N, C-alpha and C positions, 0 to 999 in steps of 0.2 A: 504494499500500500504506500502510495506517495505521501510524504509528510514534509510540510514546509510551513512553519508557523513563526510569527513575530510576536514577542511578548514585550510590550513597552512598559517600562517601570518595574520589570521583574529582574532583580539582581540576586546573585547567589542562589541559583536554583539547585535542587537536589533531584537527581534522576534515580528512580527506584525500579530495579529489575526483579520482579517477583519470581521469575523463572529460575534465576540464579541465586536469589537471596542477597544480592549485592546492591550497594548504592554508590553514586558518584556525586560528590558535592563540587559545585563550581564556585570557587571563592574569588570574587572580584574585589580586590583590595584598594583599587584606585582607578578612577576615570570612567569605568563602564557603568551604564545605567540600564541597558536593555539586553534581551537575549533572543537569539534566533536558533530554532531547532529544525533540522532538515535531514533528509536522506537522499542519496543519489538514485531515486526510483527510476527503473528502466535500464540501469547500467549493471547488468549481471556481473561484469568483470570486477566491479567494486564491491559486490556482495550486498546490494542494497537491502536485502531482507535481514541482514545480520547486524546492522548498526545504524545509529543516528549521529549526526554531527551537531554539536552544541557550540555556538559562537557567542562570545561576549561582544556587544556592540554599543555604540553610542550614536543614536540617530540624530540628536540635536547637534547642530554645528558648534564647533569650538572656535572662538575668535582669539587669536593670540597677538600680542604686541610684538614688535621686532625684538628678537633675542629671547623671547619667552619660549617655553616648551610645555608640552602636554604629555602626561604619562598614563598608560592604561596597564594595570597589572592584574594577572589572573593566575590562579593555581587550581589544580585538581586534587581532590582528596577522596580516595576510595574508602568504602565502609561496608557494613552489613546491615540488612534489614533486621529489625528487632520485633 
């Protein structure tokens, strides 16, 4: 099944895989505000039935003054369902 969703304002999502009993926490520690979840539906070579892609994003534009910088930090934390 094709899966392509945008979740605005959703930060630090936790994915729960009831089939394996595992979780994956997406920890957005700086910059990111939104989340996109998708799979490469129709691309059998990528194994679209076996995974989804989770992307930390920021849809609102960031304006920077000259010499300024912007940082987006993200980490993944595996766990188990309880």
